[in-house]
C-alpha angles and dihedrals in degrees: 000000000000096000135048130196138177122265098236123221119240092023126119110235140198131188123190135168113226141136090021087296139099111243117205123185127180124175142165114247108316125214090237117066090204095050091126091057091049093050093047090051091050095049093045091048092055092044090054105035101037096046122120092199097073130058102216099062133113091246095051091049086061092048090053094055115120121223109288095018120123134205130190110223138186118284096245094052091045090052093047092050092049091050091048090054090048090054090049090054095045093049093045091241098310086119114043133170090201100079101103095114092047093047091051092047089056089055102260093123098123135043124278144290104069133122105198139029134177123256115264122242123230134035122324109259111244117238120250106265104167121115091229119069122248086239131054115218119215106195096188092063100023087238133148123205124195112233101162143009119286133106128223127242110172095184112152096006089058091056092044090051090049091054095045094047092049091050093049092050093048092047092048089048092063106271102141093196134015152137131226113192119183103183095305099333100109138182120185133179136177141185087229100274101073117074114190116222112206128176123206110217124222110256092233098038117034091187091065123071120216094190140012119216126200110191138158102188133011147062133287129191132179125195124190131183094202103067098050101041131117143171121257106188105308094338127091111222133186137192101253107095128182105237092213093059107017089229129120108268115258107218145141089229116095100174134024130184122189126191116196144130099299140011097245094056090045092052093055094040093052090057092049089057088074093053104048136033140204116342094359089055093052092050096051093044092051090056087066101037124350094204112067147116128211139196115204127189121198129206089260091055095254112152118212124190119202 
């Protein structure tokens, strides 16, 4: 865990293990008595159907499309894919959902936890650099059509979307205040009375907080290159790839937390913190959401607030 929060009194709560993360949800009285069942079904659906580690999933059916073939998909996955492509365009490819082949080449071809993996044979797959996406999205029919090479790995944006969608549904269902936390991807809302107190843990010492947040409405996301790292031969790899190169980012930053208007923006912005620095970082983050704060931790332990 990279964040900690209080367990509020007089709130209904739910805890579920999914996507290699601990999900925690707390809400005021919801308009649906079975809200916990609905949320569990949603999280488990995403875990199953958006996974890249199993063949018979909705996501992998898209990846298996041949050029010119189409597939009608579920509304949430269609929406998530469209948003992912929008982020790729806005960030000029720094973020990309089309890094499955590169991720597998680096050894992340099975679920965590693991510490070592063998080197891959063959040439390194080049990252998708074209301005147009490898898939065409037809909103009228919720269909995707393959028009170029490139395979999808939703990864963190899939979890961020899951959190944000759950929060939106709970809020629209009458919960006046609540929190949805998917292993550090957090959405909170309040009717004005509830102030959420969230602590950001130090990457090397989870018992020590490096910052305390007090927030009524918004999204928080924390990315860390320590927890999902492994050794491939003599090289240490991690899961944060630069979409422009397909290579693990080389950075002095080991943990980044972004606080902004919604969880999905925060998820993408936190990843960008490892790719840019100083003024360039501020510029690229403002292209996604101009109102934000960030907490960065370097290898030396230096903490920077932006």
